[in-house]
N, C-alpha and C positions, 0 to 999 in steps of 0.2 A: 245475388251470388249463393249456391245450393250449399244448404247444410249437411256436415258430415253427419251419416246416416248409422245412432249407434247400436249395435248388437251386445247381446250377454259378453259375447266371449271377442267382441274383435268390431271394428271400426271402418264404415267406408264411404267415402272421400269421394263425392260425386260431379264436382261442380265443372268436369271437364268431360261429361261424359252424356250425350245427347238421349237414352234412357236412363232416367233414375231408378232408384228401389221402387220396386212396386209389388204386389201381391202375388202374382204370377211366378216372379221368382222363387220369393220366398215358399210359396206354397211348393213348386216342384220340388226346391231344395229339401223340405220338411219330409216330402211323401216317397219320395224314390228307395224302392228297399233296399239297403244294402245287407252284405252277407260277407263272412268271411273268406268265401271264394274269389273275392273280390279284389285283386292287385294293382288294378289301374286303372284312370278316371280322365276324360276329357270332356272338358266342357264348352262345347262348341257356340262361337258369338259371346265370350265373357262378359262384354259390356266392363260393368262396375267390378268383375271379379267375384258377386256375390256368391253364385252358386258354388263356385270353386273353395270358396274360404268356409260354407258350410258342410259341404263334403269332408273338409279335412277337420271340421269341428266333430263330423257326426262319426270318423272314422281313424283307423291307423295306417290306411294305407299309403304308400312310400310315394307312388308315382300319382301325381294329380297335375295333367296338364290342360292349358287351356287354350283357345284359340281367339284372335281377334283382329278384325283388319280395320277398322279407323284408326289413326295416330294416337288423338288425345285419348282415345279409351283404353287403348292400348299399356299406353305410360302411365294411366292413370292405376288400372287393374294392377300390374307392377309394382307401383307404388303401395296399392292396397293389401298385395301378398305379402312383401318385403317388412312392412309394418306390425305383421300379424305375428301369432306364436308359429307358426307352418310354415315359416317363408322357405324353410328348407326344402318343403316337400311339394310345393308348388310353381310350375313354372311356365308362363304363356309366350306363346311364339304370336308372331305379327306378321298375319298372312290371312288369306280368305280358305274358307272350308275347301273348296275347289280346288285349289292350290295345294292346301295340305295333303288330303287324303289321296292326291294322285302323285305328290312327293316322296310320301312316308310308308315305310313299311311293317311299322310297330302295328301291334294288335291291342285293343282295348278291353277290356273285362265290362265295364260302362261306360257308354255314350251319354251324356246330358245335354239337353239346348232349350232354351227358352225363348224360339227364332223369331224373327221379323214374319210379321203374319197380316199384314194388312195389304190384303190385294186389289182396295179398292183406290181408282185413279187420283184419287184427291191426291196431291202432294202440296208441302208446303216449302217456304222459302228457305228452311233449314235444313241441306243437303245432307248433315250428318245425323241429324232426328229423321228423316225419309227414312237412310238407309237404315238406321236400327228398326224402325216400324214396319218396313214396306216388305212385303216378299219376293217381289222382283229381287232384290239383294241377294237373296239364298232362296232359292226356288226350291219347293217341298221336293220335287225330282232329284234333286243334288244330294238336296240333305238328306236322302232315305238310299241314294247309290252309293256315296261316301260312308255312313252309317255300316251297310254292308259288307263294305271296305275293310272298316276297320276294325269290326267287332271279332272279339277271340269266339271260338266254336261256341260255347253255352253264354257268352256276352248278352248285354241288355241294353236297350236303348230307349231311355225316358225323353219325354217331349212334352208342353203345355201348347196347346193351338184353341182355338175359338171352336166352339159345339160347330157351327156350322159346317167345318173343315175335317170332322173327325172322318165320317165315312170315305171324304178324298184321300184323306193320309192314311186310313187304311187299304185301301185300293193300291196306292202307290207302292206301301210297303210291303205289299202281297206279291206285286211282279218284279221284286229282288227276292222274295225268300224271307221276307220278315212278318211276322204275324204278332197279334196282339196276344202278350201277357198277363196284363192286367189294364182296366179302364177306371178313372175316377173321375165323375161329371161333377162340377162344381157350379154352384146356385149362390148368388149373395143373402138370398133370405128364402126363407119357405114356399113366398108367393112367386118370386121372381123366377125368370126362366133360365134353362142351363145358360152358363154363360162360358164356361171353358172345358175344356177335354185334356184330362192329364193320361197319357196313354205310355205303356212300358211294352216293348217289342222283342221280340227274340225271333232264334230261326226254326224251335220246333212249334209246329201246331199241336195245342193242345186246347183243350176247355180253358178258359179264362172265366177270374173273376171279374164283376161289374160294378160300382157301387156310386154312392151319390151323397157330395159334401156339401154340408150347408154351413156360410161364411157368419149369418149374423142373426140371430131370433129376432130380433129388432135394431134399430138403428145404434150402431156401437155395442150393442150386448152380445160377445160373441158365443156361440155352441161352445159346447162341452171338448165335440170332437175337432173344432180348428183350433180351441185353444192347447187341448192336448196337443195336436200335429206339431205347432209351433210353438210352443212354450219353450225349449231350450234356446230358442233366438230372442223374441222380441221381449224388451226389456219391460212391458206391462204386462206380459202374459203371465 
């Protein structure tokens, strides 16, 4: 049985979720820029609900919605929302993203997603875990088409992906009129290869900033940049 994950201001129960709390979700939830112009947020594929809860902690936004297709994960996200201090601002839809963006007329100022992205052929005997991990349950094309439908005029879409998928994602986004606004590439340590890309998209074409984030100087010795980014959430930061 998976233990609850304790953050500074909320607790995540995750025993019924295929994908447990990991660095990717916490990185994205800490990194995404939040401004006073953001009045509505949607977390796509919320899983445990961690990113939506991070958005609630970091902002005063009234409308923080989430979507989750897996039955058990949906129920657990709802319970995690209700147990938090921000239950009145958090709502989870039990649906696929494809169904959601085709049926919903609402627009959001911020979309955020830590999507399934293992495009390899290897699958396990655990269907729920595979759905949470593998890109074929939410193809990039569907993700970006849906984002272009749901974003408000000046809205932003934030996503974390394997670095090897960065150029592919930018190409797909361009086809639906979305362009990079900011890119942060993540390395585990100074000598390791780039592992992840965090990308922020919007409708305006402009020069964008790109930077690199290193998580550890040496094993379990975190960089000051990583500590600064995540210190409002992790207990040990």
